N, CA, C, O and the ligand as a Tripos MOL2 file, in Angstrom:
@<TRIPOS>MOLECULE
protein
  257   255    65     0     0
PROTEIN
NO_CHARGES

@<TRIPOS>ATOM
      1 N         112.4720   91.4400  127.5510 N.3       1 MET1
      2 CA        111.7390   92.2980  126.5820 C.3       1 MET1
      3 C         110.4280   92.7150  127.2200 C.2       1 MET1
      4 O         109.7310   91.8940  127.8150 O.2       1 MET1
      5 N         110.0860   94.0200  127.0920 N.am      2 SER2
      6 CA        108.8350   94.4810  127.6740 C.3       2 SER2
      7 C         107.6540   94.1120  126.8340 C.2       2 SER2
      8 O         107.8070   93.8160  125.6490 O.2       2 SER2
      9 N         106.5050   94.1190  127.4000 N.am      3 LYS3
     10 CA        105.2280   93.8210  126.6550 C.3       3 LYS3
     11 C         105.1230   94.6980  125.4310 C.2       3 LYS3
     12 O         104.7550   94.2370  124.3510 O.2       3 LYS3
     13 N         105.4480   95.9600  125.6030 N.am      4 PHE4
     14 CA        105.3220   96.9080  124.4750 C.3       4 PHE4
     15 C         106.2060   96.5150  123.3120 C.2       4 PHE4
     16 O         105.7830   96.4850  122.1560 O.2       4 PHE4
     17 N         107.4340   96.2200  123.6490 N.am      5 ASP5
     18 CA        108.4100   95.8020  122.5430 C.3       5 ASP5
     19 C         107.8670   94.6340  121.8480 C.2       5 ASP5
     20 O         107.9500   94.5640  120.6220 O.2       5 ASP5
     21 N         107.2790   93.6490  122.5890 N.am      6 ASP6
     22 CA        106.7150   92.4390  121.9680 C.3       6 ASP6
     23 C         105.7050   92.7860  120.9830 C.2       6 ASP6
     24 O         105.7780   92.3180  119.8460 O.2       6 ASP6
     25 N         104.7120   93.6180  121.3490 N.am      7 VAL7
     26 CA        103.6750   94.0030  120.5240 C.3       7 VAL7
     27 C         104.1770   94.7110  119.2450 C.2       7 VAL7
     28 O         103.7170   94.4540  118.1320 O.2       7 VAL7
     29 N         105.0750   95.5510  119.4580 N.am      8 VAL8
     30 CA        105.6820   96.2910  118.2290 C.3       8 VAL8
     31 C         106.3400   95.3290  117.3310 C.2       8 VAL8
     32 O         106.1890   95.4120  116.1120 O.2       8 VAL8
     33 N         107.0790   94.3990  117.8940 N.am      9 ARG9
     34 CA        107.7990   93.4060  117.0740 C.3       9 ARG9
     35 C         106.8340   92.5540  116.2540 C.2       9 ARG9
     36 O         107.0940   92.2510  115.0900 O.2       9 ARG9
     37 N         105.7770   92.1900  116.8410 N.am     10 LYS10
     38 CA        104.8200   91.3190  116.1630 C.3      10 LYS10
     39 C         104.1030   92.1170  115.0530 C.2      10 LYS10
     40 O         103.8850   91.6120  113.9510 O.2      10 LYS10
     41 N         103.7360   93.3960  115.3790 N.am     11 ALA11
     42 CA        103.0740   94.2470  114.3870 C.3      11 ALA11
     43 C         103.9960   94.5110  113.1530 C.2      11 ALA11
     44 O         103.5120   94.6650  112.0320 O.2      11 ALA11
     45 N         105.2710   94.5550  113.3830 N.am     12 SER12
     46 CA        106.1090   94.9200  112.2500 C.3      12 SER12
     47 C         106.5000   93.7200  111.4310 C.2      12 SER12
     48 O         106.8940   93.8430  110.2720 O.2      12 SER12
     49 N         106.3900   92.5660  112.0340 N.am     13 THR13
     50 CA        106.7170   91.3530  111.2490 C.3      13 THR13
     51 C         105.5440   90.7270  110.5780 C.2      13 THR13
     52 O         105.7010   90.0590  109.5560 O.2      13 THR13
     53 N         104.2880   90.9330  111.1540 N.am     14 ALA14
     54 CA        103.0870   90.3260  110.5500 C.3      14 ALA14
     55 C         102.7340   90.9150  109.2440 C.2      14 ALA14
     56 O         102.7200   92.1370  109.0950 O.2      14 ALA14
     57 N         102.4350   90.0590  108.2520 N.am     15 LEU15
     58 CA        101.9820   90.5290  106.9540 C.3      15 LEU15
     59 C         100.5040   90.3830  106.9600 C.2      15 LEU15
     60 O          99.9540   89.5590  107.6910 O.2      15 LEU15
     61 N          99.8330   91.1930  106.1310 N.am     16 PRO16
     62 CA         98.3880   91.0120  105.9720 C.3      16 PRO16
     63 C          98.1290   89.7160  105.2070 C.2      16 PRO16
     64 O          98.9170   89.3360  104.3410 O.2      16 PRO16
     65 N          97.0840   89.0740  105.5090 N.am     17 PRO17
     66 CA         96.7650   87.8010  104.8220 C.3      17 PRO17
     67 C          96.5480   87.9950  103.2830 C.2      17 PRO17
     68 O          95.9800   88.9970  102.8490 O.2      17 PRO17
     69 N          97.0090   87.0280  102.4990 N.am     18 GLU18
     70 CA         96.8310   87.1130  101.0890 C.3      18 GLU18
     71 C          95.6770   86.2080  100.5360 C.2      18 GLU18
     72 O          95.5380   85.0660  100.9730 O.2      18 GLU18
     73 N          94.9370   86.6690   99.6720 N.am     19 GLU19
     74 CA         93.8580   85.9120   99.0940 C.3      19 GLU19
     75 C          94.3660   85.0170   97.9820 C.2      19 GLU19
     76 O          95.0130   85.4980   97.0520 O.2      19 GLU19
     77 N          94.0840   83.7050   98.0590 N.am     20 LEU20
     78 CA         94.4750   82.7780   97.0400 C.3      20 LEU20
     79 C          93.3410   82.1980   96.3550 C.2      20 LEU20
     80 O          92.4000   81.6900   96.9660 O.2      20 LEU20
     81 N          93.4220   82.2690   95.0190 N.am     21 ASP21
     82 CA         92.3470   81.6170   94.2290 C.3      21 ASP21
     83 C          92.7520   80.1480   94.0060 C.2      21 ASP21
     84 O          93.5720   79.8360   93.1430 O.2      21 ASP21
     85 N          92.1650   79.2830   94.7930 N.am     22 MET22
     86 CA         92.4480   77.8400   94.6600 C.3      22 MET22
     87 C          91.2640   77.0760   95.1480 C.2      22 MET22
     88 O          90.4280   77.5690   95.9060 O.2      22 MET22
     89 N          91.2190   75.8560   94.6880 N.am     23 THR23
     90 CA         90.1260   74.9580   95.0500 C.3      23 THR23
     91 C          90.4250   74.2430   96.4290 C.2      23 THR23
     92 O          91.4080   73.5130   96.5520 O.2      23 THR23
     93 N          89.5990   74.4660   97.3860 N.am     24 LEU24
     94 CA         89.7790   73.9070   98.6890 C.3      24 LEU24
     95 C          88.5270   73.1570   99.1410 C.2      24 LEU24
     96 O          87.4190   73.5140   98.7390 O.2      24 LEU24
     97 N          88.6780   72.1740   99.9320 N.am     25 VAL25
     98 CA         87.5020   71.3910  100.3700 C.3      25 VAL25
     99 C          87.3120   71.5560  101.8770 C.2      25 VAL25
    100 O          88.2840   71.4300  102.6210 O.2      25 VAL25
    101 N          86.1750   71.8140  102.3230 N.am     26 CYS26
    102 CA         85.8470   71.9520  103.7060 C.3      26 CYS26
    103 C          86.2740   70.7180  104.5130 C.2      26 CYS26
    104 O          85.9230   69.6070  104.1150 O.2      26 CYS26
    105 N          86.9830   70.8470  105.5810 N.am     27 GLN27
    106 CA         87.3900   69.6980  106.3310 C.3      27 GLN27
    107 C          86.3120   69.0180  107.1790 C.2      27 GLN27
    108 O          86.4840   67.9250  107.7200 O.2      27 GLN27
    109 N          85.1380   69.7750  107.2610 N.am     28 LYS28
    110 CA         84.0140   69.2200  107.9500 C.3      28 LYS28
    111 C          82.8880   68.5730  107.1600 C.2      28 LYS28
    112 O          82.3440   67.5160  107.4770 O.2      28 LYS28
    113 N          82.5760   69.3660  106.0270 N.am     29 CYS29
    114 CA         81.3440   68.9280  105.3230 C.3      29 CYS29
    115 C          81.7580   68.6160  103.8330 C.2      29 CYS29
    116 O          80.9110   68.1800  103.0540 O.2      29 CYS29
    117 N          83.0730   68.8400  103.4300 N.am     30 ASN30
    118 CA         83.5410   68.4980  102.0760 C.3      30 ASN30
    119 C          82.9120   69.4230  101.0370 C.2      30 ASN30
    120 O          82.9100   69.0930   99.8510 O.2      30 ASN30
    121 N          82.4140   70.4940  101.4240 N.am     31 ASP31
    122 CA         81.8890   71.5040  100.4890 C.3      31 ASP31
    123 C          83.1380   72.2050   99.8480 C.2      31 ASP31
    124 O          84.1920   72.3550  100.4660 O.2      31 ASP31
    125 N          82.9330   72.6200   98.5660 N.am     32 GLN32
    126 CA         84.0760   73.2760   97.8800 C.3      32 GLN32
    127 C          84.1180   74.7330   97.9800 C.2      32 GLN32
    128 O          83.1030   75.4220   97.8740 O.2      32 GLN32
    129 N          85.3350   75.2250   98.1930 N.am     33 VAL33
    130 CA         85.5110   76.7200   98.3600 C.3      33 VAL33
    131 C          86.6370   77.1680   97.3040 C.2      33 VAL33
    132 O          87.5930   76.4320   97.0570 O.2      33 VAL33
    133 N          86.4750   78.3250   96.7430 N.am     34 ASP34
    134 CA         87.3390   78.7550   95.6370 C.3      34 ASP34
    135 C          88.4200   79.7040   96.1070 C.2      34 ASP34
    136 O          89.3060   80.0250   95.3150 O.2      34 ASP34
    137 N          88.4080   80.1640   97.3150 N.am     35 VAL35
    138 CA         89.3760   81.0980   97.7640 C.3      35 VAL35
    139 C          89.8100   80.7170   99.1900 C.2      35 VAL35
    140 O          89.0430   80.2370  100.0250 O.2      35 VAL35
    141 N          91.1020   80.9760   99.3880 N.am     36 GLY36
    142 CA         91.6790   80.7310  100.7300 C.3      36 GLY36
    143 C          92.4690   82.0120  101.2340 C.2      36 GLY36
    144 O          92.8680   82.8560  100.4320 O.2      36 GLY36
    145 N          92.6540   82.1050  102.4680 N.am     37 LEU37
    146 CA         93.4710   83.2430  103.0500 C.3      37 LEU37
    147 C          94.6870   82.6510  103.5650 C.2      37 LEU37
    148 O          94.6560   81.6960  104.3410 O.2      37 LEU37
    149 N          95.8870   83.2530  103.1100 N.am     38 TYR38
    150 CA         97.1260   82.7260  103.4680 C.3      38 TYR38
    151 C          97.8830   83.7570  104.4420 C.2      38 TYR38
    152 O          98.1050   84.9110  104.0760 O.2      38 TYR38
    153 N          98.2460   83.2990  105.6320 N.am     39 PHE39
    154 CA         98.9740   84.1530  106.5510 C.3      39 PHE39
    155 C         100.3650   83.7580  106.5030 C.2      39 PHE39
    156 O         100.7670   82.7550  107.0930 O.2      39 PHE39
    157 N         101.1720   84.5740  105.7630 N.am     40 ALA40
    158 CA        102.5740   84.2130  105.4210 C.3      40 ALA40
    159 C         103.3800   84.0900  106.6860 C.2      40 ALA40
    160 O         104.1710   83.1560  106.8140 O.2      40 ALA40
    161 N         103.2150   84.9910  107.6220 N.am     41 THR41
    162 CA        103.9920   85.0430  108.8710 C.3      41 THR41
    163 C         103.8190   83.7220  109.6290 C.2      41 THR41
    164 O         104.7900   83.1030  110.0650 O.2      41 THR41
    165 N         102.5820   83.3180  109.7690 N.am     42 GLU42
    166 CA        102.3300   82.1020  110.5810 C.3      42 GLU42
    167 C         102.3260   80.7740  109.6930 C.2      42 GLU42
    168 O         102.2050   79.6550  110.1920 O.2      42 GLU42
    169 N         102.4660   81.0050  108.3850 N.am     43 LYS43
    170 CA        102.4030   79.8600  107.4720 C.3      43 LYS43
    171 C         101.0370   79.0420  107.6500 C.2      43 LYS43
    172 O         101.0160   77.8120  107.6790 O.2      43 LYS43
    173 N          99.9750   79.7960  107.7590 N.am     44 ILE44
    174 CA         98.6350   79.1020  107.8790 C.3      44 ILE44
    175 C          97.7940   79.4470  106.7190 C.2      44 ILE44
    176 O          97.6850   80.6060  106.3200 O.2      44 ILE44
    177 N          97.1940   78.4290  106.1720 N.am     45 LEU45
    178 CA         96.2320   78.6560  105.1140 C.3      45 LEU45
    179 C          94.8220   78.2680  105.6850 C.2      45 LEU45
    180 O          94.6080   77.1890  106.2380 O.2      45 LEU45
    181 N          93.9200   79.2050  105.5070 N.am     46 THR46
    182 CA         92.6060   78.9830  106.0830 C.3      46 THR46
    183 C          91.4980   79.3470  105.1210 C.2      46 THR46
    184 O          91.6600   80.2350  104.2840 O.2      46 THR46
    185 N          90.4150   78.6890  105.2310 N.am     47 TRP47
    186 CA         89.2500   79.0090  104.3070 C.3      47 TRP47
    187 C          87.9590   78.7000  105.0610 C.2      47 TRP47
    188 O          87.9510   77.9230  106.0160 O.2      47 TRP47
    189 N          86.9250   79.2910  104.6350 N.am     48 THR48
    190 CA         85.6350   79.1550  105.2410 C.3      48 THR48
    191 C          84.5820   78.7150  104.1630 C.2      48 THR48
    192 O          84.4350   79.3570  103.1230 O.2      48 THR48
    193 N          83.8800   77.6210  104.4530 N.am     49 CYS49
    194 CA         82.9250   77.0690  103.4560 C.3      49 CYS49
    195 C          81.6240   77.9160  103.6190 C.2      49 CYS49
    196 O          81.5050   78.7410  104.5250 O.2      49 CYS49
    197 N          80.6600   77.6680  102.6960 N.am     50 PRO50
    198 CA         79.4140   78.4770  102.6820 C.3      50 PRO50
    199 C          78.5660   78.1960  104.0240 C.2      50 PRO50
    200 O          77.7350   79.0070  104.4330 O.2      50 PRO50
    201 N          78.8270   77.0720  104.6230 N.am     51 ALA51
    202 CA         78.1070   76.7640  105.8730 C.3      51 ALA51
    203 C          78.7850   77.4590  107.1110 C.2      51 ALA51
    204 O          78.2580   77.4890  108.2230 O.2      51 ALA51
    205 N          79.9300   77.9820  106.8260 N.am     52 GLY52
    206 CA         80.6540   78.7830  107.9340 C.3      52 GLY52
    207 C          81.6310   77.9500  108.7180 C.2      52 GLY52
    208 O          82.1050   78.3810  109.7690 O.2      52 GLY52
    209 N          81.9530   76.7370  108.2230 N.am     53 HIS53
    210 CA         82.9970   75.8950  108.8520 C.3      53 HIS53
    211 C          84.3610   76.5210  108.4940 C.2      53 HIS53
    212 O          84.6150   76.8240  107.3280 O.2      53 HIS53
    213 N          85.2000   76.7060  109.4550 N.am     54 LYS54
    214 CA         86.6400   77.0990  109.2240 C.3      54 LYS54
    215 C          87.5450   75.9660  109.1760 C.2      54 LYS54
    216 O          87.5990   75.1550  110.1010 O.2      54 LYS54
    217 N          88.3010   75.8780  108.0670 N.am     55 SER55
    218 CA         89.2780   74.8510  107.8750 C.3      55 SER55
    219 C          90.6120   75.5000  107.8150 C.2      55 SER55
    220 O          90.6510   76.6600  107.4030 O.2      55 SER55
    221 N          91.7440   74.8900  108.1800 N.am     56 PHE56
    222 CA         93.0460   75.4680  108.0490 C.3      56 PHE56
    223 C          94.0780   74.4060  107.9850 C.2      56 PHE56
    224 O          93.8930   73.2900  108.4690 O.2      56 PHE56
    225 N          95.2570   74.7960  107.3330 N.am     57 ILE57
    226 CA         96.3830   73.9700  107.2940 C.3      57 ILE57
    227 C          97.5900   74.7260  107.9300 C.2      57 ILE57
    228 O          97.9070   75.8300  107.4850 O.2      57 ILE57
    229 N          98.2120   74.2000  108.8770 N.am     58 GLU58
    230 CA         99.4260   74.8360  109.4410 C.3      58 GLU58
    231 C         100.6460   74.3620  108.7580 C.2      58 GLU58
    232 O         100.6850   73.2330  108.2690 O.2      58 GLU58
    233 N         101.6970   75.2240  108.7030 N.am     59 GLY59
    234 CA        102.9340   74.9180  108.0930 C.3      59 GLY59
    235 C         102.8570   74.7940  106.5650 C.2      59 GLY59
    236 O         103.5980   74.0610  105.9100 O.2      59 GLY59
    237 N         101.9350   75.5420  106.0780 N.am     60 PHE60
    238 CA        101.7060   75.6270  104.5870 C.3      60 PHE60
    239 C         102.7220   76.5330  103.9690 C.2      60 PHE60
    240 O         102.8190   77.6980  104.3530 O.2      60 PHE60
    241 N         103.5130   76.0220  102.9890 N.am     61 ASN61
    242 CA        104.5830   76.7750  102.3140 C.3      61 ASN61
    243 C         104.0040   77.1960  100.8870 C.2      61 ASN61
    244 O         103.8070   76.3780   99.9880 O.2      61 ASN61
    245 N         103.7600   78.5290  100.7830 N.am     62 LEU62
    246 CA        103.2490   79.0350   99.5420 C.3      62 LEU62
    247 C         104.2100   78.8410   98.2970 C.2      62 LEU62
    248 O         103.8150   78.5120   97.1780 O.2      62 LEU62
    249 N         105.4420   79.0730   98.6240 N.am     63 PHE63
    250 CA        106.4330   79.0140   97.5720 C.3      63 PHE63
    251 C         107.3650   77.7840   97.6360 C.2      63 PHE63
    252 O         108.4540   77.7860   97.0620 O.2      63 PHE63
    253 N         106.9220   76.7690   98.3280 N.am     64 GLY64
    254 CA        107.7860   75.6260   98.3630 C.3      64 GLY64
    255 C         107.0400   74.3950   98.0050 C.2      64 GLY64
    256 O         107.6160   73.3080   97.9810 O.2      64 GLY64
    257 ZN         81.7610   73.0140  105.6850 Zn       65 ZN65
@<TRIPOS>BOND
     1     1     2 1
     2     2     3 1
     3     3     4 2
     4     3     5 am
     5     5     6 1
     6     6     7 1
     7     7     8 2
     8     7     9 am
     9     9    10 1
    10    10    11 1
    11    11    12 2
    12    11    13 am
    13    13    14 1
    14    14    15 1
    15    15    16 2
    16    15    17 am
    17    17    18 1
    18    18    19 1
    19    19    20 2
    20    19    21 am
    21    21    22 1
    22    22    23 1
    23    23    24 2
    24    23    25 am
    25    25    26 1
    26    26    27 1
    27    27    28 2
    28    27    29 am
    29    29    30 1
    30    30    31 1
    31    31    32 2
    32    31    33 am
    33    33    34 1
    34    34    35 1
    35    35    36 2
    36    35    37 am
    37    37    38 1
    38    38    39 1
    39    39    40 2
    40    39    41 am
    41    41    42 1
    42    42    43 1
    43    43    44 2
    44    43    45 am
    45    45    46 1
    46    46    47 1
    47    47    48 2
    48    47    49 am
    49    49    50 1
    50    50    51 1
    51    51    52 2
    52    51    53 am
    53    53    54 1
    54    54    55 1
    55    55    56 2
    56    55    57 am
    57    57    58 1
    58    58    59 1
    59    59    60 2
    60    59    61 am
    61    61    62 1
    62    62    63 1
    63    63    64 2
    64    63    65 am
    65    65    66 1
    66    66    67 1
    67    67    68 2
    68    67    69 am
    69    69    70 1
    70    70    71 1
    71    71    72 2
    72    71    73 am
    73    73    74 1
    74    74    75 1
    75    75    76 2
    76    75    77 am
    77    77    78 1
    78    78    79 1
    79    79    80 2
    80    79    81 am
    81    81    82 1
    82    82    83 1
    83    83    84 2
    84    83    85 am
    85    85    86 1
    86    86    87 1
    87    87    88 2
    88    87    89 am
    89    89    90 1
    90    90    91 1
    91    91    92 2
    92    91    93 am
    93    93    94 1
    94    94    95 1
    95    95    96 2
    96    95    97 am
    97    97    98 1
    98    98    99 1
    99    99   100 2
   100    99   101 am
   101   101   102 1
   102   102   103 1
   103   103   104 2
   104   103   105 am
   105   105   106 1
   106   106   107 1
   107   107   108 2
   108   107   109 am
   109   109   110 1
   110   110   111 1
   111   111   112 2
   112   111   113 am
   113   113   114 1
   114   114   115 1
   115   115   116 2
   116   115   117 am
   117   117   118 1
   118   118   119 1
   119   119   120 2
   120   119   121 am
   121   121   122 1
   122   122   123 1
   123   123   124 2
   124   123   125 am
   125   125   126 1
   126   126   127 1
   127   127   128 2
   128   127   129 am
   129   129   130 1
   130   130   131 1
   131   131   132 2
   132   131   133 am
   133   133   134 1
   134   134   135 1
   135   135   136 2
   136   135   137 am
   137   137   138 1
   138   138   139 1
   139   139   140 2
   140   139   141 am
   141   141   142 1
   142   142   143 1
   143   143   144 2
   144   143   145 am
   145   145   146 1
   146   146   147 1
   147   147   148 2
   148   147   149 am
   149   149   150 1
   150   150   151 1
   151   151   152 2
   152   151   153 am
   153   153   154 1
   154   154   155 1
   155   155   156 2
   156   155   157 am
   157   157   158 1
   158   158   159 1
   159   159   160 2
   160   159   161 am
   161   161   162 1
   162   162   163 1
   163   163   164 2
   164   163   165 am
   165   165   166 1
   166   166   167 1
   167   167   168 2
   168   167   169 am
   169   169   170 1
   170   170   171 1
   171   171   172 2
   172   171   173 am
   173   173   174 1
   174   174   175 1
   175   175   176 2
   176   175   177 am
   177   177   178 1
   178   178   179 1
   179   179   180 2
   180   179   181 am
   181   181   182 1
   182   182   183 1
   183   183   184 2
   184   183   185 am
   185   185   186 1
   186   186   187 1
   187   187   188 2
   188   187   189 am
   189   189   190 1
   190   190   191 1
   191   191   192 2
   192   191   193 am
   193   193   194 1
   194   194   195 1
   195   195   196 2
   196   195   197 am
   197   197   198 1
   198   198   199 1
   199   199   200 2
   200   199   201 am
   201   201   202 1
   202   202   203 1
   203   203   204 2
   204   203   205 am
   205   205   206 1
   206   206   207 1
   207   207   208 2
   208   207   209 am
   209   209   210 1
   210   210   211 1
   211   211   212 2
   212   211   213 am
   213   213   214 1
   214   214   215 1
   215   215   216 2
   216   215   217 am
   217   217   218 1
   218   218   219 1
   219   219   220 2
   220   219   221 am
   221   221   222 1
   222   222   223 1
   223   223   224 2
   224   223   225 am
   225   225   226 1
   226   226   227 1
   227   227   228 2
   228   227   229 am
   229   229   230 1
   230   230   231 1
   231   231   232 2
   232   231   233 am
   233   233   234 1
   234   234   235 1
   235   235   236 2
   236   235   237 am
   237   237   238 1
   238   238   239 1
   239   239   240 2
   240   239   241 am
   241   241   242 1
   242   242   243 1
   243   243   244 2
   244   243   245 am
   245   245   246 1
   246   246   247 1
   247   247   248 2
   248   247   249 am
   249   249   250 1
   250   250   251 1
   251   251   252 2
   252   251   253 am
   253   253   254 1
   254   254   255 1
   255   255   256 2
@<TRIPOS>SUBSTRUCTURE
     1 MET1         2 RESIDUE 1 A MET
     2 SER2         6 RESIDUE 1 A SER
     3 LYS3        10 RESIDUE 1 A LYS
     4 PHE4        14 RESIDUE 1 A PHE
     5 ASP5        18 RESIDUE 1 A ASP
     6 ASP6        22 RESIDUE 1 A ASP
     7 VAL7        26 RESIDUE 1 A VAL
     8 VAL8        30 RESIDUE 1 A VAL
     9 ARG9        34 RESIDUE 1 A ARG
    10 LYS10       38 RESIDUE 1 A LYS
    11 ALA11       42 RESIDUE 1 A ALA
    12 SER12       46 RESIDUE 1 A SER
    13 THR13       50 RESIDUE 1 A THR
    14 ALA14       54 RESIDUE 1 A ALA
    15 LEU15       58 RESIDUE 1 A LEU
    16 PRO16       62 RESIDUE 1 A PRO
    17 PRO17       66 RESIDUE 1 A PRO
    18 GLU18       70 RESIDUE 1 A GLU
    19 GLU19       74 RESIDUE 1 A GLU
    20 LEU20       78 RESIDUE 1 A LEU
    21 ASP21       82 RESIDUE 1 A ASP
    22 MET22       86 RESIDUE 1 A MET
    23 THR23       90 RESIDUE 1 A THR
    24 LEU24       94 RESIDUE 1 A LEU
    25 VAL25       98 RESIDUE 1 A VAL
    26 CYS26      102 RESIDUE 1 A CYS
    27 GLN27      106 RESIDUE 1 A GLN
    28 LYS28      110 RESIDUE 1 A LYS
    29 CYS29      114 RESIDUE 1 A CYS
    30 ASN30      118 RESIDUE 1 A ASN
    31 ASP31      122 RESIDUE 1 A ASP
    32 GLN32      126 RESIDUE 1 A GLN
    33 VAL33      130 RESIDUE 1 A VAL
    34 ASP34      134 RESIDUE 1 A ASP
    35 VAL35      138 RESIDUE 1 A VAL
    36 GLY36      142 RESIDUE 1 A GLY
    37 LEU37      146 RESIDUE 1 A LEU
    38 TYR38      150 RESIDUE 1 A TYR
    39 PHE39      154 RESIDUE 1 A PHE
    40 ALA40      158 RESIDUE 1 A ALA
    41 THR41      162 RESIDUE 1 A THR
    42 GLU42      166 RESIDUE 1 A GLU
    43 LYS43      170 RESIDUE 1 A LYS
    44 ILE44      174 RESIDUE 1 A ILE
    45 LEU45      178 RESIDUE 1 A LEU
    46 THR46      182 RESIDUE 1 A THR
    47 TRP47      186 RESIDUE 1 A TRP
    48 THR48      190 RESIDUE 1 A THR
    49 CYS49      194 RESIDUE 1 A CYS
    50 PRO50      198 RESIDUE 1 A PRO
    51 ALA51      202 RESIDUE 1 A ALA
    52 GLY52      206 RESIDUE 1 A GLY
    53 HIS53      210 RESIDUE 1 A HIS
    54 LYS54      214 RESIDUE 1 A LYS
    55 SER55      218 RESIDUE 1 A SER
    56 PHE56      222 RESIDUE 1 A PHE
    57 ILE57      226 RESIDUE 1 A ILE
    58 GLU58      230 RESIDUE 1 A GLU
    59 GLY59      234 RESIDUE 1 A GLY
    60 PHE60      238 RESIDUE 1 A PHE
    61 ASN61      242 RESIDUE 1 A ASN
    62 LEU62      246 RESIDUE 1 A LEU
    63 PHE63      250 RESIDUE 1 A PHE
    64 GLY64      254 RESIDUE 1 A GLY
    65 ZN65       257 GROUP 0 **** ****
């Protein structure tokens, strides 16, 4: 597969992240966050606390 095909395939399968209203806790400072971003293609849930720490969960199933 050419590099170009690979890029096109990724672009066509990737979904834009979805904003989820849920209570999350920063994995670094335990600050509370009320919204997370869910990347359905990669099954990654990520959120950023007010101090700018990025937290994430891999293999997160939104509908499971
Ligand atoms: Zn934090």
